[in-house]
N, CA, C and O atoms as a GROMACS GRO file, in nm:
protein
  608
    1MET      N    1  -0.824  -8.280   3.948
    1MET     CA    2  -0.769  -8.225   3.819
    1MET      C    3  -0.637  -8.164   3.823
    1MET      O    4  -0.579  -8.123   3.923
    2LYS      N    5  -0.604  -8.162   3.727
    2LYS     CA    6  -0.451  -8.123   3.735
    2LYS      C    7  -0.440  -7.983   3.694
    2LYS      O    8  -0.535  -7.931   3.637
    3CYS      N    9  -0.345  -7.925   3.715
    3CYS     CA   10  -0.354  -7.791   3.648
    3CYS      C   11  -0.262  -7.775   3.532
    3CYS      O   12  -0.154  -7.834   3.540
    4PRO      N   13  -0.288  -7.702   3.421
    4PRO     CA   14  -0.259  -7.706   3.308
    4PRO      C   15  -0.104  -7.635   3.265
    4PRO      O   16  -0.030  -7.630   3.166
    5PHE      N   17  -0.110  -7.569   3.452
    5PHE     CA   18  -0.006  -7.423   3.407
    5PHE      C   19   0.114  -7.447   3.515
    5PHE      O   20   0.231  -7.414   3.493
    6CYS      N   21   0.068  -7.512   3.637
    6CYS     CA   22   0.194  -7.568   3.758
    6CYS      C   23   0.160  -7.691   3.755
    6CYS      O   24   0.230  -7.758   3.832
    7PHE      N   25   0.074  -7.756   3.692
    7PHE     CA   26   0.108  -7.918   3.726
    7PHE      C   27   0.038  -7.959   3.916
    7PHE      O   28   0.064  -8.053   3.990
    8LYS      N   29  -0.013  -7.890   3.927
    8LYS     CA   30  -0.083  -7.921   4.057
    8LYS      C   31  -0.196  -8.001   4.052
    8LYS      O   32  -0.281  -7.996   3.963
    9PHE      N   33  -0.196  -8.072   4.143
    9PHE     CA   34  -0.352  -8.158   4.167
    9PHE      C   35  -0.439  -8.082   4.200
    9PHE      O   36  -0.541  -8.085   4.131
   10GLU      N   37  -0.434  -7.974   4.331
   10GLU     CA   38  -0.535  -7.895   4.396
   10GLU      C   39  -0.595  -7.808   4.256
   10GLU      O   40  -0.517  -7.755   4.176
   11THR      N   41  -0.795  -7.803   4.234
   11THR     CA   42  -0.819  -7.722   4.177
   11THR      C   43  -1.004  -7.697   4.243
   11THR      O   44  -1.045  -7.786   4.318
   12LYS      N   45  -1.060  -7.627   4.222
   12LYS     CA   46  -1.159  -7.594   4.251
   12LYS      C   47  -1.278  -7.553   4.179
   12LYS      O   48  -1.286  -7.431   4.172
   13VAL      N   49  -1.387  -7.626   4.116
   13VAL     CA   50  -1.514  -7.603   4.004
   13VAL      C   51  -1.582  -7.448   4.058
   13VAL      O   52  -1.635  -7.428   4.167
   14ILE      N   53  -1.564  -7.356   3.953
   14ILE     CA   54  -1.580  -7.239   3.954
   14ILE      C   55  -1.755  -7.240   3.925
   14ILE      O   56  -1.847  -7.178   3.978
   15ASP      N   57  -1.749  -7.328   3.828
   15ASP     CA   58  -1.912  -7.305   3.734
   15ASP      C   59  -1.886  -7.418   3.628
   15ASP      O   60  -1.784  -7.459   3.571
   16SER      N   61  -2.014  -7.449   3.624
   16SER     CA   62  -2.026  -7.588   3.534
   16SER      C   63  -2.186  -7.536   3.464
   16SER      O   64  -2.284  -7.471   3.498
   17ARG      N   65  -2.128  -7.627   3.326
   17ARG     CA   66  -2.280  -7.565   3.246
   17ARG      C   67  -2.259  -7.665   3.143
   17ARG      O   68  -2.152  -7.705   3.095
   18ASP      N   69  -2.438  -7.717   3.103
   18ASP     CA   70  -2.407  -7.847   3.015
   18ASP      C   71  -2.401  -7.783   2.886
   18ASP      O   72  -2.473  -7.685   2.872
   19THR      N   73  -2.303  -7.831   2.758
   19THR     CA   74  -2.349  -7.805   2.634
   19THR      C   75  -2.461  -7.899   2.579
   19THR      O   76  -2.523  -7.985   2.643
   20SER      N   77  -2.478  -7.860   2.423
   20SER     CA   78  -2.551  -7.900   2.335
   20SER      C   79  -2.559  -8.060   2.297
   20SER      O   80  -2.645  -8.130   2.243
   21ASP      N   81  -2.417  -8.084   2.356
   21ASP     CA   82  -2.345  -8.229   2.283
   21ASP      C   83  -2.319  -8.329   2.355
   21ASP      O   84  -2.239  -8.414   2.318
   22MET      N   85  -2.396  -8.338   2.497
   22MET     CA   86  -2.357  -8.411   2.605
   22MET      C   87  -2.248  -8.404   2.697
   22MET      O   88  -2.216  -8.503   2.762
   23GLN      N   89  -2.174  -8.267   2.710
   23GLN     CA   90  -2.108  -8.250   2.739
   23GLN      C   91  -2.101  -8.127   2.816
   23GLN      O   92  -2.129  -8.011   2.787
   24ILE      N   93  -2.043  -8.198   2.959
   24ILE     CA   94  -2.028  -8.077   3.042
   24ILE      C   95  -1.913  -7.950   3.037
   24ILE      O   96  -1.802  -7.978   2.992
   25ARG      N   97  -1.934  -7.844   3.073
   25ARG     CA   98  -1.839  -7.700   3.060
   25ARG      C   99  -1.784  -7.703   3.217
   25ARG      O  100  -1.879  -7.715   3.294
   26ARG      N  101  -1.695  -7.697   3.264
   26ARG     CA  102  -1.641  -7.708   3.388
   26ARG      C  103  -1.547  -7.576   3.377
   26ARG      O  104  -1.455  -7.574   3.295
   27ARG      N  105  -1.574  -7.465   3.464
   27ARG     CA  106  -1.455  -7.402   3.475
   27ARG      C  107  -1.412  -7.388   3.591
   27ARG      O  108  -1.486  -7.330   3.670
   28ARG      N  109  -1.264  -7.442   3.642
   28ARG     CA  110  -1.204  -7.434   3.713
   28ARG      C  111  -1.067  -7.306   3.788
   28ARG      O  112  -1.014  -7.236   3.702
   29GLU      N  113  -1.040  -7.293   3.871
   29GLU     CA  114  -0.950  -7.264   3.944
   29GLU      C  115  -0.858  -7.298   4.026
   29GLU      O  116  -0.897  -7.289   4.142
   30CYS      N  117  -0.735  -7.340   4.014
   30CYS     CA  118  -0.602  -7.364   4.063
   30CYS      C  119  -0.603  -7.320   4.178
   30CYS      O  120  -0.633  -7.202   4.193
   31LEU      N  121  -0.566  -7.409   4.303
   31LEU     CA  122  -0.568  -7.316   4.425
   31LEU      C  123  -0.402  -7.314   4.471
   31LEU      O  124  -0.351  -7.305   4.583
   32THR      N  125  -0.351  -7.323   4.357
   32THR     CA  126  -0.194  -7.333   4.414
   32THR      C  127  -0.136  -7.177   4.331
   32THR      O  128  -0.098  -7.068   4.375
   33CYS      N  129  -0.148  -7.216   4.231
   33CYS     CA  130  -0.106  -7.079   4.120
   33CYS      C  131  -0.264  -6.978   4.098
   33CYS      O  132  -0.268  -6.876   4.030
   34ASN      N  133  -0.365  -7.029   4.159
   34ASN     CA  134  -0.503  -6.871   4.069
   34ASN      C  135  -0.518  -6.903   3.972
   34ASN      O  136  -0.605  -6.822   3.941
   35LYS      N  137  -0.497  -6.996   3.838
   35LYS     CA  138  -0.508  -6.931   3.734
   35LYS      C  139  -0.583  -6.995   3.701
   35LYS      O  140  -0.570  -7.105   3.754
   36ARG      N  141  -0.728  -6.986   3.585
   36ARG     CA  142  -0.803  -7.018   3.530
   36ARG      C  143  -0.813  -7.146   3.442
   36ARG      O  144  -0.718  -7.154   3.363
   37PHE      N  145  -0.901  -7.246   3.433
   37PHE     CA  146  -0.884  -7.325   3.279
   37PHE      C  147  -1.030  -7.348   3.229
   37PHE      O  148  -1.123  -7.275   3.261
   38THR      N  149  -1.038  -7.437   3.162
   38THR     CA  150  -1.212  -7.485   3.148
   38THR      C  151  -1.204  -7.592   3.112
   38THR      O  152  -1.110  -7.588   3.032
   39THR      N  153  -1.259  -7.741   3.119
   39THR     CA  154  -1.212  -7.824   3.108
   39THR      C  155  -1.376  -7.864   3.061
   39THR      O  156  -1.488  -7.823   3.093
   40TYR      N  157  -1.315  -7.978   2.957
   40TYR     CA  158  -1.517  -8.054   2.899
   40TYR      C  159  -1.496  -8.214   2.984
   40TYR      O  160  -1.401  -8.284   3.018
   41GLU      N  161  -1.641  -8.219   2.992
   41GLU     CA  162  -1.642  -8.373   3.053
   41GLU      C  163  -1.771  -8.403   2.943
   41GLU      O  164  -1.873  -8.336   2.925
   42ARG      N  165  -1.716  -8.556   2.860
   42ARG     CA  166  -1.872  -8.636   2.804
   42ARG      C  167  -1.845  -8.728   2.922
   42ARG      O  168  -1.753  -8.774   2.988
   43ILE      N  169  -2.006  -8.730   2.908
   43ILE     CA  170  -2.081  -8.895   2.955
   43ILE      C  171  -1.987  -9.037   2.805
   43ILE      O  172  -1.965  -9.029   2.684
   44GLU      N  173  -1.971  -9.106   2.876
   44GLU     CA  174  -1.872  -9.188   2.864
   44GLU      C  175  -2.027  -9.351   2.821
   44GLU      O  176  -2.075  -9.427   2.904
   45THR      N  177  -2.045  -9.349   2.729
   45THR     CA  178  -2.143  -9.423   2.672
   45THR      C  179  -2.081  -9.508   2.575
   45THR      O  180  -1.977  -9.489   2.512
   46SER      N  181  -2.221  -9.675   2.572
   46SER     CA  182  -2.120  -9.822   2.509
   46SER      C  183  -2.122  -9.767   2.368
   46SER      O  184  -2.165  -9.652   2.355
   47PRO      N  185  -2.082  -9.834   2.260
   47PRO     CA  186  -2.047  -9.821   2.142
   47PRO      C  187  -2.212  -9.889   2.091
   47PRO      O  188  -2.269  -9.992   2.128
   48LEU      N  189  -2.247  -9.797   2.007
   48LEU     CA  190  -2.383  -9.851   1.916
   48LEU      C  191  -2.346  -9.975   1.801
   48LEU      O  192  -2.250  -9.973   1.724
   49VAL      N  193  -2.420 -10.051   1.810
   49VAL     CA  194  -2.394 -10.178   1.703
   49VAL      C  195  -2.470 -10.127   1.606
   49VAL      O  196  -2.557 -10.045   1.636
   50ILE      N  197  -2.450 -10.169   1.473
   50ILE     CA  198  -2.579 -10.148   1.392
   50ILE      C  199  -2.571 -10.287   1.314
   50ILE      O  200  -2.474 -10.355   1.278
   51ILE      N  201  -2.702 -10.302   1.301
   51ILE     CA  202  -2.720 -10.474   1.238
   51ILE      C  203  -2.753 -10.442   1.082
   51ILE      O  204  -2.853 -10.373   1.064
   52LYS      N  205  -2.698 -10.476   0.995
   52LYS     CA  206  -2.739 -10.466   0.861
   52LYS      C  207  -2.834 -10.546   0.775
   52LYS      O  208  -2.834 -10.667   0.796
   53ARG      N  209  -2.904 -10.504   0.695
   53ARG     CA  210  -3.002 -10.592   0.596
   53ARG      C  211  -2.915 -10.789   0.604
   53ARG      O  212  -2.945 -10.852   0.706
   54ASN      N  213  -2.890 -10.809   0.577
   54ASN     CA  214  -2.772 -10.897   0.558
   54ASN      C  215  -2.747 -10.963   0.743
   54ASN      O  216  -2.712 -11.079   0.762
   55GLY      N  217  -2.763 -10.898   0.818
   55GLY     CA  218  -2.723 -10.969   0.947
   55GLY      C  219  -2.614 -10.967   0.960
   55GLY      O  220  -2.557 -11.071   0.993
   56THR      N  221  -2.544 -10.855   0.939
   56THR     CA  222  -2.381 -10.915   0.980
   56THR      C  223  -2.364 -10.735   1.065
   56THR      O  224  -2.409 -10.634   1.011
   57LYS      N  225  -2.328 -10.735   1.135
   57LYS     CA  226  -2.262 -10.616   1.243
   57LYS      C  227  -2.196 -10.560   1.242
   57LYS      O  228  -2.086 -10.615   1.229
   58GLU      N  229  -2.194 -10.369   1.255
   58GLU     CA  230  -2.074 -10.304   1.258
   58GLU      C  231  -2.132 -10.177   1.335
   58GLU      O  232  -2.243 -10.125   1.339
   59GLN      N  233  -2.021 -10.151   1.389
   59GLN     CA  234  -2.031 -10.045   1.496
   59GLN      C  235  -2.092  -9.947   1.370
   59GLN      O  236  -2.091  -9.941   1.247
   60TYR      N  237  -2.156  -9.861   1.512
   60TYR     CA  238  -2.217  -9.727   1.465
   60TYR      C  239  -2.073  -9.635   1.396
   60TYR      O  240  -1.961  -9.623   1.447
   61SER      N  241  -2.123  -9.581   1.269
   61SER     CA  242  -2.035  -9.407   1.255
   61SER      C  243  -2.117  -9.294   1.215
   61SER      O  244  -2.184  -9.262   1.116
   62LYS      N  245  -2.085  -9.238   1.342
   62LYS     CA  246  -2.202  -9.085   1.275
   62LYS      C  247  -2.083  -9.019   1.088
   62LYS      O  248  -2.128  -8.966   0.987
   63GLU      N  249  -1.963  -9.049   1.116
   63GLU     CA  250  -1.900  -9.028   0.951
   63GLU      C  251  -2.026  -9.074   0.821
   63GLU      O  252  -2.090  -9.001   0.745
   64LYS      N  253  -2.025  -9.180   0.834
   64LYS     CA  254  -2.057  -9.264   0.778
   64LYS      C  255  -2.233  -9.226   0.713
   64LYS      O  256  -2.285  -9.262   0.608
   65ILE      N  257  -2.272  -9.164   0.793
   65ILE     CA  258  -2.430  -9.118   0.824
   65ILE      C  259  -2.426  -8.997   0.759
   65ILE      O  260  -2.494  -8.966   0.661
   66LEU      N  261  -2.345  -8.927   0.816
   66LEU     CA  262  -2.303  -8.750   0.788
   66LEU      C  263  -2.253  -8.745   0.660
   66LEU      O  264  -2.280  -8.648   0.589
   67SER      N  265  -2.152  -8.874   0.603
   67SER     CA  266  -2.111  -8.834   0.399
   67SER      C  267  -2.310  -8.889   0.390
   67SER      O  268  -2.333  -8.807   0.301
   68GLY      N  269  -2.390  -8.927   0.403
   68GLY     CA  270  -2.499  -8.978   0.323
   68GLY      C  271  -2.568  -8.843   0.336
   68GLY      O  272  -2.613  -8.775   0.244
   69VAL      N  273  -2.567  -8.820   0.451
   69VAL     CA  274  -2.655  -8.709   0.465
   69VAL      C  275  -2.610  -8.576   0.324
   69VAL      O  276  -2.656  -8.533   0.218
   70GLN      N  277  -2.497  -8.561   0.413
   70GLN     CA  278  -2.448  -8.460   0.338
   70GLN      C  279  -2.428  -8.430   0.134
   70GLN      O  280  -2.420  -8.323   0.074
   71LYS      N  281  -2.427  -8.537   0.094
   71LYS     CA  282  -2.466  -8.581  -0.032
   71LYS      C  283  -2.592  -8.553  -0.069
   71LYS      O  284  -2.612  -8.493  -0.174
   72ALA      N  285  -2.716  -8.601   0.029
   72ALA     CA  286  -2.832  -8.598  -0.021
   72ALA      C  287  -2.869  -8.388   0.027
   72ALA      O  288  -2.959  -8.326  -0.031
   73CYS      N  289  -2.781  -8.321   0.133
   73CYS     CA  290  -2.794  -8.205   0.104
   73CYS      C  291  -2.721  -8.074  -0.017
   73CYS      O  292  -2.743  -7.954  -0.036
   74ASN      N  293  -2.630  -8.176  -0.078
   74ASN     CA  294  -2.568  -8.137  -0.155
   74ASN      C  295  -2.624  -7.975  -0.261
   74ASN      O  296  -2.706  -7.992  -0.351
   75LYS      N  297  -2.588  -7.881  -0.242
   75LYS     CA  298  -2.695  -7.749  -0.307
   75LYS      C  299  -2.763  -7.741  -0.273
   75LYS      O  300  -2.854  -7.696  -0.343
   76ARG      N  301  -2.795  -7.784  -0.098
   76ARG     CA  302  -2.905  -7.715  -0.080
   76ARG      C  303  -2.873  -7.658   0.020
   76ARG      O  304  -2.776  -7.684   0.091
   77PRO      N  305  -2.995  -7.532   0.041
   77PRO     CA  306  -2.982  -7.420   0.171
   77PRO      C  307  -2.984  -7.467   0.348
   77PRO      O  308  -3.060  -7.434   0.439
   78ILE      N  309  -2.822  -7.590   0.342
   78ILE     CA  310  -2.860  -7.637   0.502
   78ILE      C  311  -2.732  -7.613   0.535
   78ILE      O  312  -2.629  -7.634   0.470
   79THR      N  313  -2.749  -7.562   0.659
   79THR     CA  314  -2.583  -7.578   0.683
   79THR      C  315  -2.537  -7.676   0.785
   79THR      O  316  -2.609  -7.764   0.831
   80ASN      N  317  -2.383  -7.650   0.823
   80ASN     CA  318  -2.345  -7.789   0.838
   80ASN      C  319  -2.400  -7.839   0.959
   80ASN      O  320  -2.420  -7.958   0.983
   81ASP      N  321  -2.432  -7.705   1.061
   81ASP     CA  322  -2.481  -7.694   1.216
   81ASP      C  323  -2.608  -7.762   1.176
   81ASP      O  324  -2.657  -7.838   1.259
   82VAL      N  325  -2.671  -7.744   1.059
   82VAL     CA  326  -2.823  -7.794   1.063
   82VAL      C  327  -2.814  -8.006   1.101
   82VAL      O  328  -2.845  -8.092   1.183
   83ILE      N  329  -2.746  -7.982   0.958
   83ILE     CA  330  -2.702  -8.145   0.954
   83ILE      C  331  -2.599  -8.243   1.080
   83ILE      O  332  -2.598  -8.364   1.102
   84ASN      N  333  -2.545  -8.163   1.126
   84ASN     CA  334  -2.478  -8.156   1.297
   84ASN      C  335  -2.615  -8.229   1.394
   84ASN      O  336  -2.664  -8.338   1.424
   85SER      N  337  -2.631  -8.079   1.414
   85SER     CA  338  -2.803  -8.107   1.526
   85SER      C  339  -2.866  -8.266   1.446
   85SER      O  340  -2.875  -8.370   1.511
   86LEU      N  341  -2.893  -8.257   1.334
   86LEU     CA  342  -2.955  -8.380   1.322
   86LEU      C  343  -2.912  -8.506   1.302
   86LEU      O  344  -2.980  -8.605   1.278
   87LEU      N  345  -2.800  -8.497   1.313
   87LEU     CA  346  -2.700  -8.623   1.341
   87LEU      C  347  -2.717  -8.674   1.483
   87LEU      O  348  -2.754  -8.788   1.512
   88ASP      N  349  -2.680  -8.556   1.586
   88ASP     CA  350  -2.659  -8.534   1.710
   88ASP      C  351  -2.871  -8.598   1.770
   88ASP      O  352  -2.903  -8.639   1.882
   89ASP      N  353  -2.934  -8.586   1.686
   89ASP     CA  354  -3.111  -8.538   1.747
   89ASP      C  355  -3.074  -8.722   1.738
   89ASP      O  356  -3.028  -8.760   1.845
   90ILE      N  357  -3.086  -8.821   1.645
   90ILE     CA  358  -3.054  -8.869   1.579
   90ILE      C  359  -3.032  -9.022   1.658
   90ILE      O  360  -3.109  -9.116   1.672
   91GLU      N  361  -2.889  -9.000   1.702
   91GLU     CA  362  -2.798  -9.083   1.813
   91GLU      C  363  -2.910  -9.042   1.956
   91GLU      O  364  -2.968  -9.140   2.001
   92SER      N  365  -2.935  -8.931   2.013
   92SER     CA  366  -2.997  -8.910   2.122
   92SER      C  367  -3.134  -9.025   2.082
   92SER      O  368  -3.147  -9.118   2.161
   93GLU      N  369  -3.218  -9.019   1.982
   93GLU     CA  370  -3.298  -9.087   2.006
   93GLU      C  371  -3.294  -9.188   2.015
   93GLU      O  372  -3.352  -9.231   2.116
   94ILE      N  373  -3.224  -9.300   1.915
   94ILE     CA  374  -3.184  -9.448   1.959
   94ILE      C  375  -3.094  -9.456   2.102
   94ILE      O  376  -3.096  -9.556   2.175
   95ARG      N  377  -3.033  -9.361   2.124
   95ARG     CA  378  -3.026  -9.394   2.295
   95ARG      C  379  -3.119  -9.404   2.409
   95ARG      O  380  -3.104  -9.463   2.516
   96ALA      N  381  -3.218  -9.334   2.366
   96ALA     CA  382  -3.339  -9.258   2.449
   96ALA      C  383  -3.391  -9.427   2.429
   96ALA      O  384  -3.423  -9.487   2.532
   97LYS      N  385  -3.398  -9.488   2.316
   97LYS     CA  386  -3.548  -9.604   2.309
   97LYS      C  387  -3.430  -9.721   2.399
   97LYS      O  388  -3.478  -9.831   2.426
   98GLY      N  389  -3.286  -9.697   2.442
   98GLY     CA  390  -3.228  -9.766   2.507
   98GLY      C  391  -3.182  -9.911   2.436
   98GLY      O  392  -3.200 -10.023   2.483
   99LEU      N  393  -3.119  -9.876   2.308
   99LEU     CA  394  -3.071  -9.999   2.250
   99LEU      C  395  -2.907 -10.001   2.229
   99LEU      O  396  -2.821  -9.914   2.221
  100GLN      N  397  -2.909 -10.076   2.227
  100GLN     CA  398  -2.726 -10.102   2.200
  100GLN      C  399  -2.707 -10.203   2.104
  100GLN      O  400  -2.589 -10.238   2.100
  101GLU      N  401  -2.799 -10.278   2.003
  101GLU     CA  402  -2.814 -10.324   1.908
  101GLU      C  403  -2.903 -10.255   1.816
  101GLU      O  404  -3.009 -10.250   1.878
  102VAL      N  405  -2.921 -10.195   1.698
  102VAL     CA  406  -3.026 -10.102   1.631
  102VAL      C  407  -3.006 -10.176   1.434
  102VAL      O  408  -2.906 -10.225   1.382
  103PRO      N  409  -3.106 -10.158   1.392
  103PRO     CA  410  -3.136 -10.196   1.264
  103PRO      C  411  -3.096 -10.101   1.222
  103PRO      O  412  -3.118  -9.981   1.237
  104SER      N  413  -3.054 -10.141   1.185
  104SER     CA  414  -3.051 -10.013   0.972
  104SER      C  415  -3.117  -9.963   0.971
  104SER      O  416  -3.100  -9.845   0.998
  105SER      N  417  -3.257 -10.014   0.935
  105SER     CA  418  -3.346  -9.997   0.882
  105SER      C  419  -3.425  -9.898   1.012
  105SER      O  420  -3.490  -9.801   0.975
  106LEU      N  421  -3.417  -9.924   1.139
  106LEU     CA  422  -3.453  -9.761   1.189
  106LEU      C  423  -3.337  -9.669   1.128
  106LEU      O  424  -3.364  -9.602   1.028
  107LEU      N  425  -3.226  -9.665   1.176
  107LEU     CA  426  -3.175  -9.575   1.162
  107LEU      C  427  -3.143  -9.526   1.013
  107LEU      O  428  -3.047  -9.450   1.003
  108GLY      N  429  -3.202  -9.555   0.916
  108GLY     CA  430  -3.225  -9.499   0.749
  108GLY      C  431  -3.366  -9.437   0.765
  108GLY      O  432  -3.406  -9.351   0.686
  109GLU      N  433  -3.454  -9.491   0.891
  109GLU     CA  434  -3.601  -9.436   0.861
  109GLU      C  435  -3.556  -9.354   0.989
  109GLU      O  436  -3.670  -9.328   1.029
  110LEU      N  437  -3.502  -9.315   1.050
  110LEU     CA  438  -3.512  -9.194   1.100
  110LEU      C  439  -3.378  -9.066   1.076
  110LEU      O  440  -3.343  -8.958   1.125
  111VAL      N  441  -3.341  -9.152   0.978
  111VAL     CA  442  -3.237  -9.020   0.886
  111VAL      C  443  -3.362  -8.950   0.773
  111VAL      O  444  -3.357  -8.835   0.731
  112ILE      N  445  -3.478  -9.059   0.737
  112ILE     CA  446  -3.583  -8.994   0.607
  112ILE      C  447  -3.643  -8.920   0.736
  112ILE      O  448  -3.661  -8.799   0.719
  113GLU      N  449  -3.673  -8.965   0.844
  113GLU     CA  450  -3.781  -8.855   0.903
  113GLU      C  451  -3.757  -8.714   0.931
  113GLU      O  452  -3.835  -8.620   0.914
  114LYS      N  453  -3.625  -8.711   0.982
  114LYS     CA  454  -3.584  -8.616   0.978
  114LYS      C  455  -3.507  -8.518   0.893
  114LYS      O  456  -3.468  -8.402   0.912
  115LEU      N  457  -3.496  -8.615   0.778
  115LEU     CA  458  -3.443  -8.458   0.666
  115LEU      C  459  -3.560  -8.458   0.577
  115LEU      O  460  -3.545  -8.361   0.503
  116LYS      N  461  -3.706  -8.539   0.538
  116LYS     CA  462  -3.792  -8.467   0.588
  116LYS      C  463  -3.848  -8.353   0.630
  116LYS      O  464  -3.887  -8.260   0.559
  117GLU      N  465  -3.852  -8.359   0.737
  117GLU     CA  466  -3.866  -8.226   0.813
  117GLU      C  467  -3.783  -8.082   0.790
  117GLU      O  468  -3.818  -7.975   0.842
  118ILE      N  469  -3.678  -8.099   0.711
  118ILE     CA  470  -3.557  -7.991   0.739
  118ILE      C  471  -3.582  -7.938   0.529
  118ILE      O  472  -3.601  -7.826   0.480
  119ASP      N  473  -3.573  -8.049   0.474
  119ASP     CA  474  -3.580  -8.045   0.306
  119ASP      C  475  -3.675  -8.153   0.225
  119ASP      O  476  -3.666  -8.276   0.220
  120LYS      N  477  -3.736  -8.095   0.184
  120LYS     CA  478  -3.781  -8.159   0.101
  120LYS      C  479  -3.721  -8.235  -0.035
  120LYS      O  480  -3.751  -8.351  -0.063
  121VAL      N  481  -3.642  -8.162  -0.107
  121VAL     CA  482  -3.554  -8.228  -0.172
  121VAL      C  483  -3.426  -8.306  -0.108
  121VAL      O  484  -3.392  -8.401  -0.178
  122ALA      N  485  -3.375  -8.294  -0.030
  122ALA     CA  486  -3.256  -8.382   0.029
  122ALA      C  487  -3.311  -8.510   0.094
  122ALA      O  488  -3.254  -8.617   0.118
  123TYR      N  489  -3.480  -8.457   0.124
  123TYR     CA  490  -3.512  -8.594   0.202
  123TYR      C  491  -3.563  -8.678   0.058
  123TYR      O  492  -3.572  -8.800   0.073
  124LEU      N  493  -3.603  -8.619  -0.096
  124LEU     CA  494  -3.651  -8.710  -0.172
  124LEU      C  495  -3.425  -8.833  -0.205
  124LEU      O  496  -3.385  -8.947  -0.178
  125ARG      N  497  -3.372  -8.730  -0.260
  125ARG     CA  498  -3.252  -8.750  -0.268
  125ARG      C  499  -3.226  -8.889  -0.140
  125ARG      O  500  -3.242  -9.010  -0.155
  126PHE      N  501  -3.188  -8.825  -0.040
  126PHE     CA  502  -3.187  -8.963   0.041
  126PHE      C  503  -3.254  -9.116   0.022
  126PHE      O  504  -3.212  -9.230   0.003
  127THR      N  505  -3.358  -9.063   0.034
  127THR     CA  506  -3.478  -9.201  -0.002
  127THR      C  507  -3.501  -9.253  -0.119
  127THR      O  508  -3.547  -9.364  -0.143
  128SER      N  509  -3.462  -9.152  -0.211
  128SER     CA  510  -3.418  -9.258  -0.351
  128SER      C  511  -3.310  -9.376  -0.346
  128SER      O  512  -3.318  -9.486  -0.402
  129VAL      N  513  -3.198  -9.321  -0.257
  129VAL     CA  514  -3.054  -9.362  -0.252
  129VAL      C  515  -3.100  -9.508  -0.155
  129VAL      O  516  -3.078  -9.622  -0.198
  130TYR      N  517  -3.164  -9.484  -0.020
  130TYR     CA  518  -3.191  -9.555   0.068
  130TYR      C  519  -3.305  -9.658   0.067
  130TYR      O  520  -3.325  -9.752   0.144
  131LYS      N  521  -3.381  -9.612  -0.049
  131LYS     CA  522  -3.452  -9.719  -0.056
  131LYS      C  523  -3.456  -9.854  -0.183
  131LYS      O  524  -3.511  -9.964  -0.189
  132ASP      N  525  -3.358  -9.772  -0.277
  132ASP     CA  526  -3.336  -9.846  -0.426
  132ASP      C  527  -3.397  -9.814  -0.473
  132ASP      O  528  -3.464  -9.904  -0.521
  133PHE      N  529  -3.439  -9.693  -0.507
  133PHE     CA  530  -3.614  -9.655  -0.667
  133PHE      C  531  -3.496  -9.708  -0.770
  133PHE      O  532  -3.393  -9.649  -0.804
  134LYS      N  533  -3.550  -9.850  -0.811
  134LYS     CA  534  -3.524  -9.936  -0.965
  134LYS      C  535  -3.541  -9.829  -1.083
  134LYS      O  536  -3.447  -9.802  -1.156
  135ASP      N  537  -3.673  -9.768  -1.096
  135ASP     CA  538  -3.703  -9.686  -1.183
  135ASP      C  539  -3.771  -9.540  -1.192
  135ASP      O  540  -3.695  -9.458  -1.139
  136ILE      N  541  -3.887  -9.479  -1.241
  136ILE     CA  542  -3.920  -9.374  -1.254
  136ILE      C  543  -4.028  -9.357  -1.149
  136ILE      O  544  -4.044  -9.265  -1.068
  137LYS      N  545  -4.117  -9.500  -1.174
  137LYS     CA  546  -4.237  -9.557  -1.109
  137LYS      C  547  -4.203  -9.559  -0.950
  137LYS      O  548  -4.296  -9.519  -0.880
  138SER      N  549  -4.120  -9.587  -0.903
  138SER     CA  550  -4.069  -9.607  -0.782
  138SER      C  551  -4.094  -9.436  -0.747
  138SER      O  552  -4.194  -9.398  -0.688
  139PHE      N  553  -4.002  -9.355  -0.788
  139PHE     CA  554  -3.952  -9.215  -0.754
  139PHE      C  555  -4.087  -9.133  -0.740
  139PHE      O  556  -4.108  -9.065  -0.640
  140GLU      N  557  -4.189  -9.144  -0.857
  140GLU     CA  558  -4.241  -9.101  -0.859
  140GLU      C  559  -4.403  -9.120  -0.765
  140GLU      O  560  -4.487  -9.034  -0.738
  141LYS      N  561  -4.400  -9.230  -0.742
  141LYS     CA  562  -4.503  -9.274  -0.652
  141LYS      C  563  -4.430  -9.224  -0.467
  141LYS      O  564  -4.497  -9.232  -0.365
  142GLU      N  565  -4.337  -9.195  -0.472
  142GLU     CA  566  -4.301  -9.154  -0.314
  142GLU      C  567  -4.261  -9.004  -0.379
  142GLU      O  568  -4.185  -8.944  -0.303
  143LEU      N  569  -4.285  -8.948  -0.470
  143LEU     CA  570  -4.293  -8.782  -0.495
  143LEU      C  571  -4.459  -8.721  -0.451
  143LEU      O  572  -4.489  -8.615  -0.396
  144SER      N  573  -4.580  -8.875  -0.517
  144SER     CA  574  -4.678  -8.798  -0.485
  144SER      C  575  -4.721  -8.828  -0.367
  144SER      O  576  -4.826  -8.774  -0.333
  145LYS      N  577  -4.646  -8.931  -0.263
  145LYS     CA  578  -4.714  -8.935  -0.124
  145LYS      C  579  -4.643  -8.794  -0.067
  145LYS      O  580  -4.674  -8.778   0.051
  146LEU      N  581  -4.582  -8.720  -0.104
  146LEU     CA  582  -4.493  -8.622  -0.058
  146LEU      C  583  -4.610  -8.490  -0.123
  146LEU      O  584  -4.660  -8.401  -0.053
  147LYS      N  585  -4.627  -8.507  -0.241
  147LYS     CA  586  -4.713  -8.410  -0.249
  147LYS      C  587  -4.855  -8.410  -0.165
  147LYS      O  588  -4.910  -8.307  -0.126
  148VAL      N  589  -4.904  -8.545  -0.143
  148VAL     CA  590  -5.046  -8.605  -0.066
  148VAL      C  591  -5.054  -8.484   0.077
  148VAL      O  592  -5.143  -8.417   0.128
  149LYS      N  593  -4.935  -8.500   0.096
  149LYS     CA  594  -4.953  -8.510   0.231
  149LYS      C  595  -4.864  -8.344   0.264
  149LYS      O  596  -4.872  -8.325   0.385
  150GLU      N  597  -4.800  -8.248   0.207
  150GLU     CA  598  -4.834  -8.142   0.191
  150GLU      C  599  -4.946  -8.037   0.172
  150GLU      O  600  -4.959  -7.920   0.207
  151MET      N  601  -5.034  -8.138   0.092
  151MET     CA  602  -5.165  -8.078   0.080
  151MET      C  603  -5.274  -8.087   0.207
  151MET      O  604  -5.390  -8.046   0.200
  152VAL      N  605  -5.230  -8.132   0.292
  152VAL     CA  606  -5.352  -8.216   0.388
  152VAL      C  607  -5.278  -8.060   0.515
  152VAL      O  608  -5.323  -8.047   0.629
   0.00000   0.00000   0.00000
């Protein structure tokens, strides 16, 4: 590792810690100038590919999912940290399954499942768009399912 102060390559690791988002934080010390600095290492993973309903494929975009979730959570008491954690959990679940190509339906169902745990209104908003409710009956049906589960 190259020292950012004297640009020499002789450094040693003093401390290593895992961070929450699959990174390793390393505290280093330069053996030449004795200054300390921090580096972050991220595990390089292969990109995920989403298979859309019509069969086309596109690269996984966390920003695209973030946009949809933020719209569903608009004016709800949900912090950005909670939303980012939700997205990290979803990506971790997909990677844990060992999938390189992910059907968009699986991705949508994971988002719905996580939103249901966090906020019922955000869940209904996202579900109504994702499942493309055509009328009030569809919305009422989903709402009644939610009520039944809440009573149990």
